[in-house]
Backbone as a ProteinNet text record, in pm:
[ID]
protein_1_A
[PRIMARY]
MNNSNPKQTQFTKKRYNATSVIYNLMEWPVEQLWYKKWRQKLWQQIHGPTVLEIGVGTGKNIPYYPDEIKLTGIDLSPGMLKRAKQLLDKKQQDRVTLKEMDAQDMDFPDNHFDDLVATFVFCSVPDPILGLKEALRVTKSGGKLYLLEHMKPEQPVLAGIIEKLDAPIHYLSDVHIARQTVANVEKAGWSIERVQDLTAKGIFKKIEASKPH
[TERTIARY]
-624.9	-565.2	-668.7	-678.9	-777.5	-724.4	-718.7	-656.4	-740.8	-791.6	-881.1	-808.3	-679.8	-606.3	-459.9	-428.5	-289.8	-190.2	-234.2	-144.7	-102.5	-199.4	-168.8	-81.4	-105.4	-24.7	120.9	141.1	278	345.1	266.7	320.2	367.8	284.5	318.3	444.8	453.3	569.2	697.1	690.9	808.6	847.9	749.1	777.1	849.8	802.3	866	1001.1	1015.5	1148.5	1247.9	1202.7	1290.3	1329.1	1235.3	1263.1	1317.8	1328.6	1367.3	1504.1	1594.5	1730.6	1730.9	1640.6	1638.9	1515.2	1434.7	1306.4	1322.5	1416.4	1435.6	1480.5	1562.8	1608.8	1492.5	1406.3	1289.8	1196.3	1181.7	1085.9	1151	1279.8	1351.1	1289.8	1257	1203.4	1074	975.8	847.2	860.3	954.7	979.9	1027.6	1121.1	1175.6	1073.6	994.9	899.7	779.9	724.7	598.6	600.7	635.3	610.4	675.2	798.6	874.9	799.8	752.3	684.2	549	480.3	352.4	370.5	475.5	503.5	529.6	612.1	650.3	527.3	439.4	317.7	224.2	214	125.3	167	295.6	341.8	335.7	324.3	305.3	168	75.3	-59.4	-69.9	29.8	19.1	66.1	-23.3	9.4	-2.5	-66.5	-73.4	-144.5	-80	63.2	103.4	7	42.5	0.9	95.4	72.9	117.6	39	75.9	97.4	213.3	233.3	222.8	128.6	109.4	189.7	268.6	350.2	465.6	547.3	658.7	762.8	767	856.2	1002.6	1072.8	1215.3	1237.4	1129.4	1142.9	1141.2	1071.9	1073.5	1006.9	920.4	856.6	937.8	1036.5	1111	1169.8	1225.2	1280.2	1176.9	1047.1	942.5	864.2	901	830.2	843.1	732.3	740.8	808.9	880.7	955.8	865.8	744.3	662.7	578.2	580.8	493.7	568.1	490.6	541.7	487.9	577.2	534.9	567.5	471	491.1	474.1	572.9	564.3	563.4	475	469.1	487.2	538.2	549.5	547.4	495.4	487.2	623.1	714	841.3	958.6	1025	1144.6	1258.7	1264.1	1366.7	1351	1227.3	1199.9	1228.1	1184.7	1203.5	1350.7	1431.3	1575.3	1633	1590	1639.7	1581.5	1456.8	1395.3	1466.9	1499	1563.7	1699.6	1765.4	1896.5	1886.7	1766.9	1748.2	1719.2	1684	1649.1	1774	1771.5	1883.6	1861.6	1960	1952.8	1833.1	1804.6	1691.9	1559.6	1547.2	1423.2	1406.4	1516	1508.2	1435.2	1431.3	1362.2	1210.7	1163.4	1019	958.9	1041	992.3	1018.5	914.6	925.9	881.7	965.8	932.2	915.3	803.2	769.9	726.4	758.3	706.1	564	468	328.3	243.8	137	42.4	-66	-85.3	-188.1	-328.6	-346.4	-477.5	-504.7	-402.7	-415.3	-317.6	-349.4	-254.9	-261.8	-145.8	-132.8	-133.6	-238.1	-254.9	-394.6	-411.8	-545.7	-637.7	-765.4	-864.1	-837.7	-873.4	-873.6	-738.3	-631.9	-496.1	-424.6	-444.5	-368.5	-455.2	-392.8	-462	-472.7	-364.4	-360.5	-300.6	-348.3	-290.2	-249	-134.5	-82.8	-41.3	-70.7	-19	1.6	117.5	146.9	176.6	86.3	100.6	112.6	22	25.4	-95.4	-214.4	-334.7	-357.8	-264.8	-264.7	-205.5	-136.3	-72	-114.7	-194.6	-251	-347	-329.2	-412.3	-562.4	-610	-750.4	-755.2	-768.3	-758.1	-868	-989.5	-1098.4	-1072.7	-1022.7	-986.6	-878.3	-778.3	-672.1	-724.1	-817.5	-874	-966.9	-1032	-1113.3	-1024.5	-910.4	-814.8	-760.8	-733.5	-687.4	-792.3	-918.8	-1028.1	-1033.3	-1016.5	-1023.5	-919.1	-797.4	-687.8	-680.3	-771	-773.7	-873.7	-837.3	-927.8	-1049.1	-1159.5	-1279.5	-1245.9	-1282.7	-1250.5	-1111.6	-1033	-897.5	-897.9	-784	-776	-693.5	-733.5	-661.8	-615.8	-487.9	-430.4	-366.9	-411.7	-359.8	-312.2	-200.4	-162.7	-177.2	-252.5	-277.6	-290.7	-261.4	-298.2	-408.9	-499.8	-619.1	-680.5	-786.2	-855.5	-915.7	-887.7	-942.2	-1091	-1155.8	-1299.5	-1328.2	-1234.6	-1255	-1271.4	-1385.6	-1418.7	-1316.5	-1268.2	-1174.2	-1043.4	-990.6	-867.2	-886.6	-1003.4	-1033.2	-1032.6	-1085.9	-1087.4	-947.2	-859.8	-720	-650.3	-670.8	-609.2	-655.8	-784.5	-838.2	-773	-750	-685.7	-539.6	-473.7	-332.9	-312.7	-421.6	-408.1	-348.6	-401.2	-355.6	-207.7	-162.5	-19.9	72.6	32	117	121.4	7.6	7	97.9	95.6	181	329	365.4	505.4	551.3	461	505.2	429.2	321.2	232.5	152.3	148.6	72.9	-52.6	-166.8	-290.6	-304.2	-330.7	-343.7	-488.9	-582.7	-723.6	-812.4	-753.2	-834.8	-912.5	-1026.8	-1111.8	-1099.9	-990.1	-952.6	-1044	-1095	-1188.1	-1311.5	-1365.9	-1482.4	-1446.8	-1325.8	-1283.2	-1273.6	-1226.1	-1216.8	-1356.4	-1453.1	-1591.2	-1650.1	-1625.9	-1678.1	-1624.5	-1503	-1441.2	-1497.4	-1577.8	-1643.2	-1590.1	-1492.8	-1439.6	-1534.1	-1528.5	-1600.9	-1503.8	-1528.1	-1442	-1457.4	-1345.6	-1350.6	-1303.4	-1204.7	-1152.6	-1081.7	-1105.4	-1032.9	-976.8	-846.3	-779.5	-708.5	-738.2	-664.8	-524.9	-424.1	-285	-230.2	-294.1	-254.4	-380.2	-362.2	-474.3	-534.9	-662.5	-738.4	-765.1	-717.1	-749.5	-688.1	-577.4	-512.8	-446	-379.7	-316.7	-402.9	-432.7	-517.3	-461.9	-496.7	-478.1	-615.7	-627.8	-755.7	-741.9	-834.8	-841.3	-975.8	-972.9	-1095.4	-1083.5	-1195.6	-1194	-1277.6	-1248.7	-1327.7	-1449.5	-1569.3	-1690.3	-1691.5	-1745.9	-1759.4	-1865
1727.5	1626.3	1574.5	1445.8	1382.6	1376.6	1492.2	1499.4	1586.1	1529.1	1602.9	1704.4	1684.8	1773.6	1782.2	1864.6	1874.5	1916.8	2004.3	2052	1936.5	1852.6	1738.6	1637	1618.4	1524.7	1570.6	1701.7	1755.5	1740.2	1758.6	1740.6	1596.6	1501.7	1359.4	1328.3	1381.3	1357.4	1409.8	1531.2	1591.5	1513.9	1469.5	1397	1265.4	1192.5	1064.6	1082.9	1189.1	1219.3	1245.4	1319.6	1356.6	1235.2	1140.5	1024.9	904	914.8	797.5	741.8	829.1	787.2	698.3	728.4	654.7	565.8	557.5	487.2	340.8	271.1	129.4	109.7	200.8	194.2	217.3	314.3	345.7	224.5	149.8	38.9	-96.4	-97.2	-224.3	-315.9	-266.5	-358.6	-427.3	-348.2	-407.6	-491.3	-454.4	-533.1	-673	-680.5	-810.7	-892.5	-823.6	-891.6	-947.1	-866.5	-902.4	-890	-769.8	-736.4	-834.6	-873.1	-957.9	-1088	-1155.2	-1283.9	-1263.5	-1151.5	-1123.4	-1095.5	-1021.1	-991.8	-1121.5	-1206.3	-1330.2	-1416.9	-1432	-1511.8	-1447.7	-1315.1	-1244.9	-1267	-1251.8	-1260.7	-1402.9	-1499.8	-1636.7	-1655.5	-1562.4	-1568.6	-1497.6	-1417.9	-1329.9	-1402.3	-1413	-1485.1	-1399.9	-1284	-1191.3	-1247.6	-1243.4	-1215.8	-1068.3	-974.2	-832.7	-781.8	-721.8	-683.2	-538.8	-464.2	-328.9	-328.8	-279.9	-253	-103.1	-64	76.8	106.9	213.8	250.6	155.9	140.4	43.9	84.1	213.1	260	232.5	185.7	154.5	14	-52	-181.5	-301.4	-289.9	-400.5	-528.2	-513.5	-632.7	-696	-625	-671.5	-813.1	-847	-983.2	-1094.2	-1058.9	-1161	-1164.5	-1079.7	-1080.8	-1217.2	-1280.2	-1408.5	-1391.1	-1492.1	-1485	-1475.1	-1529.4	-1542.3	-1419	-1316	-1200.8	-1084	-999.4	-872.3	-763.3	-692.5	-601.8	-456.3	-369.8	-224.9	-175.2	-101.6	-46	105.4	168.1	314.3	365.9	488.9	556.4	706.6	778.7	924.6	991.2	921.9	982.1	933.6	1024.3	983.9	937	989.5	946.9	800.6	759.1	618.6	529	573.3	494.5	471.7	572.2	560.4	441.1	422.2	310.6	177	180.4	57.4	7.7	100.2	62.6	-3.3	34.3	-23.5	-170.7	-216.3	-355.5	-450.7	-396.8	-483.3	-549.4	-681.5	-749.7	-751.2	-797.5	-792.6	-870.1	-981.4	-1064.4	-989.8	-918.9	-847.2	-723.8	-663	-541.3	-563	-686.7	-717.4	-723	-744	-763.3	-674	-584.9	-492.9	-349.2	-266.8	-125.1	-42.9	49.7	135	278.6	341.4	475.3	566.2	695.3	795.1	829.6	810.4	833.1	846.2	923.7	943.4	836.9	761.5	656.2	712.9	841.1	905	948.8	943.2	992.5	915.6	790.5	702.4	717.2	709.1	725.2	588.3	511.2	381.3	375.6	298.2	283.4	202.7	209.7	129.6	-19	-100.9	-247.3	-299.9	-260.9	-287.9	-401.4	-411.7	-506.6	-622.1	-740	-856.7	-850.3	-810.9	-804.6	-671.9	-623	-505.8	-542.3	-488.7	-515.4	-382.9	-366.5	-252.6	-297.9	-267.9	-308.7	-186	-158.7	-46.4	85.5	106.4	223.7	314.1	256	338.8	408.4	390.7	471	608.9	626.6	755.3	819.9	750.2	814.9	923.8	1049.9	1158.2	1131.3	1082.7	1045.8	897.1	809.6	666.1	611.8	665.4	616.2	653.1	773.4	813.9	721.3	689.4	599.2	459.6	411.8	278.5	275.2	387.7	396.5	393.3	461.7	458.1	316.5	249.8	110.6	23.3	46.4	-28.8	-1.7	123.2	161.5	89.5	78.9	22.7	-129.6	-190.3	-336.2	-397.7	-511.9	-583.4	-635.3	-653.7	-712.2	-848.3	-866.4	-990.5	-993.3	-887.6	-879.2	-864.3	-893.6	-900.6	-785.9	-745.7	-648.1	-717.3	-703.5	-762.8	-651.5	-636.7	-531.9	-590.1	-538.7	-550.4	-410.5	-395.8	-261.5	-265.1	-151.2	-132.8	-28.9	-42.6	43	48.8	125.9	139.1	6	-40.6	-169.4	-160.9	-277.5	-281	-257.6	-295.4	-284.5	-137.3	-98.3	43.9	125.3	71.5	147.6	171.9	64.7	77.3	168.5	159.1	245.7	392.3	420.6	558.8	612.9	529.1	569.7	596.3	505.3	519.1	647.4	679.2	801	926.6	925.9	1042.4	1057.5	944	947.5	974.9	963.6	972.1	1104.9	1215.7	1347.3	1373.3	1352	1376.4	1281.7	1156.7	1062.4	1099	1144.3	1189.7	1310.7	1401.3	1520.7	1481.3	1383.7	1342.2	1253.8	1168	1063.5	1059.9	1140	1139.1	1009.2	930.8	805.9	823	778.4	774.2	635.4	627.8	497.9	463	554.3	530.5	515.3	484.3	467.4	334.6	335.4	215.9	159.8	91.7	56.6	-48.4	-140.9	-240.1	-169	-76.5	1.4	86	142.5	225.2	144.4	21.3	-66.6	-90	-114.4	-135.4	-8.2	105.9	233.7	266.3	220.1	246.7	158.2	57.2	-25.9	-166.9	-204	-340	-436.5	-563	-668.9	-738.2	-725.2	-789.5	-941.5	-1010.7	-1156.8	-1219.3	-1157.1	-1213.8	-1104.8	-1103.7	-1015.2	-1102.1	-1097.2	-1181.7	-1093.7	-1115.1	-1046.1	-1106.4	-1021.8	-1067.8	-1056.9	-972.4	-957	-952	-962.8	-949	-809.5	-798.7	-673.5	-622.6	-693.8	-657.7	-529.8	-486.2	-363.3	-387.6	-501	-536.4	-641.5	-616.2	-708.1	-732	-847.3	-872.3	-868	-789.7	-772.1	-823.9	-908.6	-954.1	-911.8	-849.3	-802.5	-824.1	-814.4	-828.8	-722.1	-695	-598.7	-670.8	-622.7	-689.3	-699.3	-806.8	-826.7	-732.7
-1291.9	-1204.1	-1106	-1093.6	-1007	-864	-799.1	-667	-576.3	-467.7	-380.4	-293	-269.6	-179.9	-221.6	-322.7	-371.4	-262.7	-172.1	-65.3	26	64.3	151	78.5	-51.6	-129.7	-136.1	-154.9	-156.8	-21.3	85	220.2	239.4	194.4	206.1	127.2	6.1	-79.7	-14.7	37.7	102.5	228.4	303.6	427.3	397.4	296.9	264.7	195.3	119.4	64.5	176.8	278	389.5	473.8	489.3	576.2	500.6	367.4	287.4	327.7	369.9	405.8	530.7	624.1	751.2	765.9	661.5	670.2	711.5	648.6	680.9	825.3	873.4	1012.1	1108.9	1075.3	1158.6	1172.8	1064.4	1064.7	1094.3	1119.7	1134.7	1240.4	1361	1463.1	1419.9	1371.9	1333.9	1206.8	1121.9	999.9	1037.5	1130.3	1171.6	1250.6	1332.7	1420.7	1343.9	1251.7	1186.7	1034.9	986.6	846	747.7	778.8	687	654.9	758.7	736.8	669.3	699.8	635.4	486.6	453.5	312.1	234.5	291.4	223.7	192.9	291.3	272	170.3	175.1	83	-62.6	-90.1	-229.2	-284.2	-198.3	-245.7	-310	-283.5	-340.1	-475.4	-511.1	-627.3	-753.3	-850.7	-973.8	-1099.7	-1088.2	-1200.3	-1321.5	-1439.9	-1459.7	-1455.2	-1475.2	-1464.8	-1327.7	-1254.9	-1115.2	-1094.6	-1018.1	-975.9	-826.1	-782.5	-640.3	-618	-535.5	-500.4	-375.2	-379.1	-263.6	-242.6	-346.8	-340	-235.3	-199.9	-93.2	-121.3	-21.3	-36.3	-92.2	-132.8	-199	-106.3	6.1	102.5	51.2	-49.8	-106.1	-218.6	-270.8	-388	-369.9	-254	-238.4	-254	-244.1	-245.8	-376.9	-473.1	-601.1	-668	-707.6	-778.9	-914.7	-958.1	-1083.6	-1206.1	-1196.8	-1317.2	-1348.8	-1264.5	-1287	-1352.3	-1420.7	-1472.3	-1381.6	-1313.9	-1208	-1239.2	-1209.8	-1211.3	-1068.2	-1018.1	-884	-890.4	-814.3	-812	-670	-661.1	-532.2	-555.6	-458.6	-467.3	-449.2	-379.5	-338.5	-423.6	-495.7	-571.4	-481	-360.1	-265.4	-226.3	-204.8	-171.5	-292.5	-409.7	-531.9	-563.8	-537.2	-562.8	-488	-364.6	-284.1	-331.1	-374.5	-424.3	-549.9	-639.8	-766.1	-742.8	-635.3	-604.1	-564.3	-527.7	-484	-599	-715.6	-828.9	-885.7	-894.4	-959.5	-1110.9	-1185.9	-1332.9	-1386.2	-1325.9	-1367.9	-1349.1	-1237.3	-1208.4	-1296.9	-1339.5	-1419.5	-1551.9	-1599.9	-1725.1	-1708.9	-1585.5	-1567.2	-1458.9	-1402.7	-1299.3	-1344.1	-1342.5	-1376.3	-1256.3	-1211.7	-1098.1	-1146.5	-1107.2	-1155.8	-1041.2	-1054.5	-962.3	-1005.3	-915.3	-950.6	-824.5	-834.4	-725.3	-733.3	-626.6	-624.5	-645.5	-617.1	-632.9	-776.9	-861	-997.9	-1086.5	-1114.9	-1183.8	-1335.9	-1395.3	-1540.1	-1609.6	-1582.4	-1647.4	-1709.6	-1815.7	-1874	-1783.6	-1810.5	-1737.9	-1762.2	-1663.8	-1679.9	-1729.5	-1660.7	-1709.6	-1636.6	-1502.5	-1421.8	-1373.5	-1358.5	-1304.6	-1152.9	-1086	-939.7	-894.8	-780.8	-716.3	-574.8	-532.9	-399.1	-335.5	-207.1	-130.5	13.1	69.2	206.3	291.2	385.9	479.9	404.5	309	222.2	243.2	254.3	256.9	391.3	484.1	606.9	581.1	467.2	440.4	308.1	226.6	107.5	156.7	112.2	165.7	157.8	43.4	29.3	-5.8	95.2	69.8	-21.3	-9.7	-95.1	-240.1	-263.7	-399.3	-455.9	-374.4	-417	-447.1	-364.5	-385.3	-507.2	-537	-658.9	-783.1	-777.6	-887.5	-906.4	-794.5	-801.1	-869.9	-837.6	-899.8	-1050.6	-1086.8	-1229	-1312.8	-1261.8	-1343	-1334.4	-1257.5	-1243.6	-1340.6	-1395.2	-1485.2	-1409.1	-1479.5	-1419.7	-1359.1	-1234	-1164	-1103.3	-1125.8	-1070.9	-920.3	-859.8	-713.5	-654	-534.3	-452.8	-325.6	-293.5	-172	-88.9	33.2	121.8	254.3	303.3	444.2	501.1	609.3	663.5	815.3	876.8	1018	1021.6	1117	1117.2	1255.8	1265.2	1394.2	1435.1	1557.2	1602.3	1632.1	1639.1	1668.4	1816.6	1903.2	2048.9	2087.8	2146.8	2165.7	2245.5	2358.7	2441.7	2367.6	2306.6	2230.5	2109.7	2046.2	1930.9	1972.3	2090.6	2140.4	2163.4	2216.8	2239.8	2106.1	2011	1879.2	1810.4	1823.1	1761.6	1819.4	1950.9	2014	1970.5	1943	1904.2	1755.3	1676.8	1530.8	1484.4	1534.4	1487.8	1519.7	1644.8	1671.5	1594.9	1578.7	1504.7	1356.8	1302.9	1163.1	1145	1242.1	1233.4	1231.4	1311.7	1323	1207.6	1158.2	1064.1	932.5	921.1	804.9	794	899.4	900.4	985.2	932.1	1010.2	1071.7	1200.3	1267	1297.9	1264.4	1299	1175.8	1063.4	943	947.9	880.6	873.6	731.1	707	570.7	508.4	587.7	531.6	476.3	553.2	507.9	386.4	385.6	272.7	143.8	154	36.8	-21.2	66.3	20.5	-39.9	24.4	-25.9	-164.5	-192.9	-323.2	-433.4	-396.3	-497.3	-510.1	-426.8	-429.7	-357.9	-396.4	-324.3	-229.5	-100.1	-0.8	-8.9	-16.8	-20.3	110.4	172	296.4	376.5	506.8	598.7	710.2	726.1	825.9	928.4	1056.3	1162.7	1173.4	1166.2	1175.3	1317	1398.1	1538.7	1624.8	1754.3	1846.6	1833.8	1862.3	1858.8	1717.3	1615.1	1477.7	1427	1486.7	1439.1	1303.9	1289.1	1161.9	1092.1	964.5	889.6	749	695.5	552.4	488.5	382.4	313.9	171.1	130.1	-7.6	-65.2	-182.7	-247.2	-396.7	-466.8	-611.5	-677.6	-804.2	-881.2	-937.3	-907.6	-956	-1109.2	-1159.2	-1303.9	-1360.5
[MASK]
+++++++++++++++++++++++++++++++++++++++++++++++++++++++++++++++++++++++++++++++++++++++++++++++++++++++++++++++++++++++++++++++++++++++++++++++++++++++++++++++++++++++++++++++++++++++++++++++++++++++++++++++++++++

């Protein structure tokens, strides 16, 4: 198994299974304020035709899936997936497949998908670079990666505060708030094409990258 830390992965899986029932309620304020509009704009860029969503969660992106794509969604937590599957309408069931799978060890062949999407996922993947390398492996040459993420800001004072808060917040929620996801995407072998600040101080960003030819 291509997994750098099985114990941490199991911890993450159990944590998200436990919170799956109340997850949407927990995120409702930020979803209404920001996430919803960011998701909608992001999915307008996705043309596939074969698309992988990593960390489909409770299915918050499902309402925005374009009609013309064939989508596979994966998540580590069966509890989260159960809720996502309930959102699929009959039309979507013909072209959307949801599977329980670890982003760090995906059961797909090399060079399989045209586009990959993940929204607020790589803050909780135990080994984000390993997950991003797996994403690169299963993407076709020239294929695109689209991420919405929160991460450590560039501003030094704010970055210092975020770093101090990272450990307690991870303990409570399994989310890391001080990850450097743009750098992680590059370290995994992707070519960064565009990074857009979605909020002041650069905490929330949209990242677009491609797999080198």
